[in-house]
N, C-alpha and C positions, 0 to 999 in steps of 0.2 A: 384632541380630535383624532379619530381613527383615519389612518392612511390606508384605504382599502386596496391600493395597488402595491403595497409594500409587504414583503414577507421576510421572516427571520430564517436564516440558514446557519447551520452549525455542523462543523466537521469534528466529531468527537473521537479522539484517539486514546491510546492507553496512557499517554503522558500529558498531552495538550489538547485543548479545544479551541478551535478558531471560529469566530462568529462573523457574520456579515448580514447586510440587508440587500434585498433584490427587488427591483421593480418588475411588475408584471410584464412578461414578454421579453425581458432582458436576460442575458446570461453572464453579465459582469457584476459581481457583488461590490457593494460600496461599504465604506466605513468598517473595514475589517480590523479585528482585534484578536490577538492570541493570548489565551489564559492557561494557566497550569491547572490541570484537573485536581491535583492534590490540595489546592488552595480553597476548594469548594466541596460541600458535602454531596452535591449532585448537579445535574444540568439545570434545574430550576434556579438554584442560587447563582450559578454561573451566568445564566441567561439574564437574570434580573440585574446583575452587576454590569453586564455588557450594555443592556438597554439604558441603564443609568448613564453610562459613559457616552452614549451617542444621543442623549437628549430625551430619553423616555418616549420614543415614538409608540403610538398605540397600534398594534398589529393584530391580525386575526388569523394568519396562516403561517405555518412553520414547516421546515423540512430539515431533519437532522440525519446525519449518517453516523454509524457507530462501528467500532472495531470488534465486531462479533457477529454471529449469526442472528438474524431476526426471524424468530419462529412463533413468538407469542407476545403478549402484552408486557411481560416482565423482561427487561433487558439487563444482562449481566456482562460487562466488558471482560473479554478473555484475558487481557493483560493490563487491566486498569482498575482503579479503585471504585468505580461507580456501579450501582445497581439501581434501576428505577422502573417505574410503570409508565408506559406511553400514555395511557388514558389519564392518569393522575397528573402527569407533566403537562398535558394539554390543558386540563382544567386549571391547574395552578397558574399557568401563564395566560389564561383567558383566551385561548385560541379556539377558533371554530374547527380548524383542520390542522393536524400535525402528521406529516409523513415521516416515517423512520425506516431507513434502509441501511444495508451493510455499506461500510466505507468504500470498499472496492467496487461495489455496484455504482456508487456515486462517481468514483473515479472513472469507471468505464464509460459512463454517460458523457463525460467531458471529452473523451478522446477525439470524436469527429470534429469538434470545434476548436481544438488546439491550433494556434497559429504556428507559422514556421519557426519563429524564434522561441517557441515554448517547448520544443522537442529537439533532440540531437540524434541523428541516425548513426548507428554503428553497424556497418556491413549490410549485406543483402542488396536486393534490387528495389524496384518500385512496388508499392502495394497494389494488390489486385482489387479493383473497384467492386464493391458489393460483397466481398469475402469477409468472413468472420475476423474479428480483431481480438487479441488477447492482451491482458495486463497482469503483471506480477510485481509486487513491491515489498521489499524488506524494510521494516521499521521497528516499532516496539514488538510487533508480531510480523506475520507474513500474509499479505493479502493476495488473492487471485480472483480474477473475474474475466469477463469478455463480453463482446457484443455480436449479435447476429442481425442481419438485415432482413426485414420482413415487411412487406406491403408499404414500402416507402419510408420506413422509419427504423431506427436502431432499437433493438430490444436487448436489455442487459441480462446477464446470467447471474442467478443468485446462488453462488457456490461458496464452498469453504476449502478451496484447493490448497491452501497453505498447510493443511493437515494430512496431505497424502504422504506416503512413506518416502523417506530420503533414498535416493538411488546413487550409491557410490560408483565411481568410474575408475578409480586408481587404487593401488595398494594402500596408500596413505589414508585415503577416505574409507577403505575397508576397516582399517585399524581404528579410525575415529568412530565409525558406526558401532563396532564391537564394544568400544569403551562406553559410548553413550547408552547402549542397551543396559548396562549395569546401573545406570542412573534412572532411565525412563521406562525400562521394560522392553518387550519385543518390538513394540511400535515406536520408531523414532521418526518423527515427521520432518518435513523440510523446514518447518518453522524452528525446529531445535538447532538448526545451523544458519538459516537465512533470516536473521533478525538481529536486534541488539543483543539479546541473550545468546543468540547463535554465535556471534563473534566471540563472546566470552567463553562459550562452550568449546569452540574450536581451539582457541588460544590455550585454555586450561588443559585440554586433552593432549594437545601437541607437547606441552611441557611435561605432562605425566608420562607420555610415551617415550620421551627422551631423558627421563630421570631428572628433570629440573623442577625446582620449586617455583610455581608461577607467581609473578607480581600481581598485586590486586589492582588490575586496570579496568577502567570503565570502557565500554565499546568505543566512545569517541577518542579515548586515549590510544586504543589499539589501532584504529584507522589513522590517527594522527602520526603515530610512530612509524606506521607502514609507509605513509606518504612522504615523510621527511627522511626515510631511510635510516633512522636511528636505532631500529631494533629488527634484527633478522627474523625473529620468531613472530613478531607482529606482521611483518611483510608476508611470511608464509601463511599466516592466518587469513589475511585479506585475499591472497591469491587463491587459496582453497575456497574461500567464500565466493569469489568471482567465478571459479570453475563450476561449483555446485549450482550457482545461479544460472549459468549458461545451460546446464542440463535440465534444470527445473523449467526454465523458459521454453526450451525445446519441447519438453513434455506437454506443456500447455499448447504449443503451436500445433503439434501433430494430433492432439486430442480434439481441438476445436477446428482443425483445418484452417488456421488463422493466417491465410495468405494476405490478409489486409495489414499484417504487421503485429509484432509483439512490443508492448510498451513497458518500460521499467519505471515504476513509481516508488513511493515510500520515502522515508526520511534519510536512508543511509546512502544509497547510490548517488544521488545528485551531489552529495558532499564529497564524493571521491573525485570529482572533477573529471579529468581525462584519464584517470587510472584505469577505469573499466575498459576503455578503448584499446589500451595496449596490453591488457591481461589476456588470460586464456578464455575469457567469457565467450567470445564469438566462435573460437575454435571448438569449444565444448558444445555450443549451440548447434553447430553443424555436424557434430560427431554422432550421427544416427545410423551408421551402417548403410543399409540399402536405401535409406531415406535422406542421405547426405545431399543429393541434388535438390530434393524437395525443400529442405531447410535452407540451403544456400541462397535461394531466391527470396526468402522471407526477410523483410527489413526488421531490424530491432531498433528501438528508439529509447533514449533516456528522456523522461519528462523533466523539463527544467522550469515549467510554469510554477509560480509561487504557491497558488492555492487552487489546484485543478479540481479537487473534490467539491468545493463550493460552486464552481461552474457547473459541475454535474448535477448538483442539487437544484440549481437554477433551471437547468434543462428539464429535470423531473417536474418542476412546477409548471413549465410551459406545456408539458405533456398532459398534466392533470387538470389544467384550466378548462 
């Protein structure tokens, strides 16, 4: 029997996909399950597996977010294995409606409903009510989005800010940029440093600059060795990562006029625990010359909620009802 008040939501990243069910008018997903994208040929197969796990509910509405730009019916993940048609996916799953939006658009929609224990403030003052809000998040890739307030509701921005050019602020970062240009050409985006592959890029480049043979370390191993203090090169890598993130977050803040705050999401930063708080992140965030005072008042937050993007998709469904 069809549950007309139940919708399927899915947060599709480059590595994992998390599913949940949402009742109409609610913003807290139920029966969440995390699956590896590599274990399925596409979202249809993954969704069917999930629905089997939760008792095969009959649904007619879905909302998915994807880690790429959404500009046409065909979706190709920037840093993931899946490519699929929105219309074909809707038909295969027997849905009447299927909304597909960028993953950081979904995350942005969740920001106004995050509870106090779902975010941790690092520096700055109080948010200015009604001002724009920004979000940036390193994970498999780098997502950027924001919200502006209009006519009593929050409107998300549909951008791809992770692909703006990297802005070095130190001599060491200048060296890294010159090295990465040999790999990627003249345009080196923030994502080439502020992501899982970015951590690897920074580590590998630092080793090369100092004439060392780099170990074959995964991003999680780099952050792990940095946090436990067992490898100085890994610690330098994470410190550069935090500094570059501060600059990138500040660029979002001044671009949007985000006096409502800048939120840090994605899969990497929350796993750093309190490391970001004691790093150069906030110093670099405020290091904007004549706009230092402007930036110093803007609060920055680390999102510690478990599945905020699913909450954003639930919010989207309330808007579209």
